[in-house]
N, C-alpha and C positions, 0 to 999 in steps of 0.2 A: 408568487414565487419571488424570493429575494434575489436581486442581482448581486453577484459577488465579484469583487475585483481583487486580484492578487497584487500586492505591492511588495517588492523586495528592496530592502535597505541594506547597503553594504557600508559598514563602518571600518575605517582603517586607522590605526594609530601605531606609533613606534614607542616601545618601552625597552629600556636598557639595551639589550643586544640584538633583538630581532623584531621585525614588524609583526604586529598582531592583526589578523584579519578576522572579523566577526561577520557572519552572515545571519541576518534576522529576517524571518518571513512572517507576514501578518495577512490575515484575511479581513477586509473591511466590509461590513454589511452595508446595505444600501443607505442606511441613515448615518453612516460614517461615525457612529458613536461607540460601537462595540468592536474590539479587535481580538482575534484569537491567534495565539502563537502557533506556528507550524514548525515543529522540530526538524532538524537535519534528517535526511533520509539515510537511516542506518538500520540494520537488522534489529538491533536492540530497541530502537525507537518504534519500529514497525510492530514488534512483539508487544511492547508496552501499550500501543494503541489498540491492538487486537484485544488485549485484556481489558483496557478501559472501555471499549465498546461492547464488552461482554460477548464477543464472538465465540461460538462453541468450537471446540477442538482447535485452539490456537496453535498447538504444536504441529498439527497437520496443515493448517492454513499458512503458517510461516513457510512451510516447505513448498506450498504452492507459489508463494512470492519468490522464493529462491529459484524454483524451476522456471517460472515465467520470465524472470529478469536476469537469469544467470548470476545469482548472488549479488544482485543490484548493479551489475557491471555491464549489462547489455547497452548497446548504443542505438541500434535500429530496431527497437521493439516497443511494446505498449507503454513502457516506463516513460518514454519521451512525452507522453500525453497525460502523465500523472496516474496512469492505469497500471497498478501493480499485479493485476490478476489476468490480464489478457482478454478482458471482456470485449466482445465485438458486436457489431450490428452488420447489416448488409453493406453499409457504407465504409466499414473499417473499424478500427479500435474506438471504443468509447473514450471520450476526452474529459478529463477532470481538471479542475483548477489546481489541484495539488494531490499528493499521495494520500493525505489524510481523508480527502473527499472520496477517494477510491475505496478506502476501508469502510467508510460510512455506507457506500453503495453495496459493498460486499455484505455488510450486516443486514441491509434490507433484503438482498437476494437470499441470504441464508435463512432469514426469518420466514420468507415467503415459500421456500421450497423444502427445507430440511425439517423433517418431522421426527427425528430421532433415529437411533440405530447406528450401525457401523458407518462411520463417515467416509471411509475409503469406498465402501460399496455404494453409498449415496452418490459420490462423485462419478463413479463408473456408470451407475444406473441413469443419472441425469444427463450423461454425455458431456461432462464438463470439458474434457480434453479429447482431441481427436487422435492423439498418439495412442496406439494399442498398448504400449507399456508404461503409460503415464502413472498408474498407481504403483507399479513396481519401482519406478524412478523416485516417486515421493518417499516411499518406504526406505530407499537406500540412502537418502540424504541424511548425513550426520550433522546434527545441529550443534553450533557452538553454545557456550554458556550465554544465555540471554537475559538473565535476571540479576 
């Protein structure tokens, strides 16, 4: 298993009237020769990553992200561990190097457990959330334009 280290570079510069702050995230693999860009955490970027990873029912999965992270605004939730989906173990939230890694994990989880059919029913049947009205909550979320 490759060891991954997250490096965050912050570049700042001043151009004409206002400062410009750029935040760049890279994952460096153990051999330090390959870097992968980690985009800023936005709903648009999350949705793009869901599509890129070929996650089934991305319009429902993005609603899960919204519900679990309170529109990416929560402060004391699984998001602080790079975990957009609230995945837990007996010890607490699963911890990821970054939000992209949590989407990769979701893809593996979905491939292992989802075998087709109504995705909302699947989430209910598998016990994804403990809240009794979780599916209704997901269905009520009105998505912004994401593409």
